[in-house]
N, C-alpha and C positions, 0 to 999 in steps of 0.2 A: 244146650237142651232147652226148649220151649216150655213154658207152664201149662199144666195139664187142665187146670181147673178154670172156670170162666167166672166165679162169684168168691167174693171176699169170704162167706162163708164156708163153701166147700174148701177152699185154700186153707183155712184153719182147720178145717177137720181133718184133711190130709197130711197136715202138718201133726195134729195129735196123733193120728194113726202111726206116722212114721217115728215117734218121738218114743213108741214103745220097742222099736227095733233098733233105734240108735243106742237106745238106753239098757239093752241087754249086749251089746258088742263090748267083746273084752279090750283091754289096752293095747294089745297088739294090731285088732283091727281097725281101731280108731286112730291109731297112728299110721298105717298104711294109707288110710283114709285121706288124712291130713296132708299126707305126701303127694297123694294125687293130686289134690286141690291145689298144691303148691306149683307142683310141674303144669298142670294145665294152666295155671295164670301165668307163668314163663313162657309156655307154647304160645299164649295168646295175646302177649304184649302189644305188638302192634294194632290188633283190633282193638283192645281196651284205651289205647292212647288216644286212636283215631275217635272211638266214642266220646272220651273226655273233651277232645278238641271241639265237639261239637257244644257239650255244656258248658265249655268256657267261652265261646264266642257267644252263647246265650247270656251267661252271665255278665259279660263284658256290657254287650246290648242292653241289658236291665240294671246297670250300673249297681250291682250288689255289694262293691266296695273291693278293696285289696286283701283286706283279712279273709273273706269268705273264699274270693279267689284263690288266694294262697291255698287253704284248706281243700279246695276242688280240685285242684292242679294235678294231673298223673301225667309225668313223663317216665323213660324208660327205665330210669332210676329209681324212681317211687314204685313201679311197678315190681321192679326185681325185689323192693324191699317189702312190700306188701306178702310176696312169695315166701321171703326169707323169715316174714315174722310168723307164718303159718307153719314153717319147718321148726321154728324153736317152740311153739305150742305144742306140735307133734312129739316132740322131744322131752315134755316134762311131764312130770309124773302124773299118771290117771287119780284124778282126786275122787273118783266114784269107787266106793268100798273101803274107804278109810274107817278104821274102826275110832269113835272119837270119846267113848266111853266104855266100861266093861265093867259088870258087877253081878255078884251071885246073891239072891236071897235067901235068908235065913232057912225058907223052906227046900232050897237047890235050885229054884228057878234060876238060869244062866240067863243076863240080858247083857247085849250089846248095843251101841248108838253106832250108825253105821251112815257115811254119806251118800247120798241117792241123787240122781238128776232132778231137776224141779219136772220137767219135761216138755212143755214150749216155752221158751224165752220170745219174747217182741222187742222190740227196739225203734223208736222214733227218733231221728235225727235229721239232720240238714246240711246239704253241702259239702258232705265229709265221705266220699267214696272208700277211703282207709276203713272207716268203721264197717261198712258192709261187708269186710272180709275178716276184719279182728273179732266181731260179734260173732260171725259164723263159725270161724275156727273156735273160738272159746265153748262156744255152744255145743259144737258138736265133740269136742274132746271132752267135755263133763257130761256127754252124753245126752243132752238135749235138742231139741229140732229148734228152728228159730224163724220168726218171721220178721220182715224187715219193711219200713216205710222211711224211705232215704230223702224224701223231699224232691220236688221239681227241678231244683238247681242241679241235681245229679243224676237226672232220671237216666241219661243214655249210659253213663258211666256204671250206674249200680245195675242196670239191665243187663250189660256185658257182663261184667263180675259175676251177676246171679248164674247166668246162663253157663258159664265156664266151670262154675263150681258145681252145680248141679249136675253137668256132664260127667265130671270126675266121680261125684257120689255112685253114678249109674255105673261107671266102669269099674268100681269095688263091689258090686253088689247091694248098694246102700240104696234105699230107697231115695231118689231125689226130693220127694216130697217133703223131705228135712230141710230142706231151703227154700222159703217162702218170700216172696214180695207182693206187697201191695201199693205198689209205687203207681200202676197204672189207673187206680182207682180215686187217687189224688185225695183230697180232703176228706171225703167220704170213705176211704180205705184206712185213712186213720183214725177217724171215729169207729169205725167198725173194730179197730183193733184194741182202742181204748175201752171198749165195751163187749169184749170176747171173754168175760169172766165164764168159767167152766172149759174152755178151750185153749187159752192162753194163762199159763201160770204165773207169770212175772213180766212185766214192763219196765224197760229201761231207757228214760228219754236221754238223748246227748245234743246239745246244742244252746241255743241264747236261754237267757232269763226267762223271756216270753214264751218259748216254747216248752220248757221245763214245767214253768207255772201252768200252761195249759194242761198238760198232760197230769200232772200232780192234782190238779183240780176238779178235771172233768173226767177221769178214768175210774171204770169199775174194778179193773185188774189191778193186784197191787202191784204198786210202783217203788222200784229202788231210785231214790232223787239223785242224780249228777246236778251238781250247782254249777253256776257262774263262777267265776274266779276274780272277783275281787282282792289281791294277792299283794300281802305288805312284806318289805325288807325294813327292819329299823336298824339304824345305824347308832351304835350306843357311844356313851362316851368316851370309851377305849377302845373303838372298832381301829383296826389298822388301816391306814389309808389304802393300801395295795389291795387288801381284802375287800374292802368297800367299792373300789373301783371297778375292781374285777367283777365280781359276784354280782352287781347291780347291773353292769353291762350285759353279763351274760344273760341274767333273770330278762333283762329285758328286750335284747337284741339278737338273741340266738335263734328264736323264732317267736316274732309277738304275737303272732295270730292265734296264739294256743292259751288254754285256761290257766296252766301254771306260770304263764310270764309274770312278772311283777307289773303292779298298776300303781301303788302308791308307794314311796319311799319317805321313812320317818327318821329325822337327824336330831339326835341329842344337842340342845343348844350349846353345851360346852364343847361339841366336837365342829359344830359348824365352821369355825373359821379355817379348823385344819382339814377338813373333808371336802367341803362344798366348792371350791375354787376348781379343784382338779377333777372332781365328779361331773360338775354342770359342762365343764369344757369337755370333757370326754364324751357324756352323752349328745352334746351338741357337734361334736364332731363326727358321731356315729349317726347322724341325722334323727336324733330324737326330740322332739318338741316337748319342752318342760313346762308344766302348768304348775306354778310355784306361789307359796303364801308371800306375805309382804317381806318377812325374813328372805326366805330364798331368792326371791327377786332382786333383792339387794346385792346378790354377789355375781349375778349376769345377766346382763340387758336382753339377752337372748329369751329370757325365762317371761312368759306369759303368765298374767293374774289368774290364779286359781280361785273357781267357783265353788259354793257349796256342793254342786252336782259332781265335780271333781273327784271328790274323796270316795264318791260310790259309784264311779264309772269302770268298768271293766272295758278297755280303750281296743285291746286287739290290735293293736296297731303300733305306729313309733311314737306315742305318746306316754307320758309319766306325770305322774302328781307328786310333788316334794313339798313336806310340810316340816319345819323345824319346831321341835314338840321342846319341852322342860326338863324333862324327866323320863325315865322308864314308865312311870305311873301314868304320864299324860300319852304315851305311846300306847300303853296297854288300853287305855280308854277308848283312844280313836281305833283301835283294833276292833274292840268289843262293839263300836256304834256302827263302822262301815264294812267290818269283815264278812266276805260270804260263807266262812267256814272252810275255807278250800287248802291254803297252804300261806304259812308267815315263817320269816326267817330272823334272827337277830344275827348282827356282826358285833362280836364284843370280846374281848379278852379278860373280862370279868365273871369267874364261874357264878358268882352269885347272882348275876344279871341273868346268866344264861338259864341256871335251875329255874329262876322265877319266870321267866318267859315261857320255859317249856311247860310249867305247873300250871301257869295261868291262861296261857292263850288256849281258847278253845275252838281248834281247827283240826279237819282231818288229818294234817302233816303239820308238823311244827319242826323247824330245824335251826341248828347253831352254826355259823359260818359256812353256808353252803347255800349254793342258789338253789332257787326255788323251783327251777326247770329238772331237778330230779323227781319230782311227783309226777310218776311215769310207771305204768305196770312194765315196761321193759327194762329200765333203770334197776326197779325193786328185785327184777329176777322173774317178773311173773310170765314173759313173754308178752303177746299183745294183751291189751286190756279192754275190759268192757268198759270205764269210763272212770271217773274221779267220783267216789260216793260221798257227799255233804252230808248226809242224814246220819242217823245214830243208830238205827235198827237195822238188823241183820248185818249190814256191811257198811264199812266207812274206810275212805281211802281210795287207792287204786285198787280196782277189782280183776281180778283173776278169775282162775278155773275155780278156786275153792268157794268163792262168793256166788257161784253159779249151779251150786249144790244146796239142798236141803238135808233133812237127816231122818231116820226112820229107826225105831227101836225093834230089834229082834229077840225074842224070847224062845228059849229051847228048855221044856221041861220034860218031866217023867212021870205025868198023871198029878200034877199038883192043883189043888182046887183052894179058893180063898175060904177062909172059918170065917 
């Protein structure tokens, strides 16, 4: 279904109007609406893949890089996964109307704090057509309308997905204006979205550190910041060799282009002789290029010399920085200096070291003896996710349905007046 508004301002106002309808839908109606979207995505799979092929061709011509091409790519399997993710969200408990607090004042006035929709959720992102579906599904399930700016790299893919989803809303008697895109307005659309205070209630950026910084610094709309992932795994002195190998390989190679992939491995000096030869060999066999400090480079001639920039780099590729550290204190200091506060993991058999790591690392997700790839809304049981929030206000970590609601207090009295 084609967009009906010809200006950014009109689309935002239509989204604001549609948000009132969506916000009043009951759980069953929202479930039916999302299942209709999932069915429509499945039915339009060939058209979506064809539109995506145009974006991939343009991306290769523009040399956007393997990491962005991987995020951009939609094949039949990935389209099916998008539809499945929408069905997962449809089956999640409705977050709207949850009673978060209840109390009665001494004068008998009964108060309840309940979860309510934000209203209109905006998102600015790049080369990630899956985000178009994920954020729309989560916004609608939590009673919100959504305005999307998905970037020029995925323009054909996003247009196809938005058209399919808007058609599904109409088929369910829900205003299709609850899903809007400003992609066709380019950077002017993004600027308008960032300055739509009063029409857009919250803005969620997803993408590169540069994109996120631009949105955070230029937006007049409140922003939930999702950060870049300079993610660490620390191999403690007691780390099991098989766990160290398997976890690092999974965290780096299972999908290197995502924000929860490990970018730096820190190795306790007392464990280096025991762990590094096998680990570096396994990484090389998996096609990983290791950027190591002088000590790490001494274990394998394929290691290239790390620079200061490597410790702060989110590679999003089969590259990995490795540093040998003297102890846990040095590892914690390194993480404090270079982490983007996304996800960090310690591999250890020492309960005291694990407890210190959990307590002292200031990141959204901190793990013991597990891959950083678990930082994900689906893995956490949220269904699709809006993003991984690395800030501390309102939401932190994987953001699901609950994070797309606000609160209000309801009071029921019988004539009370304040003395």
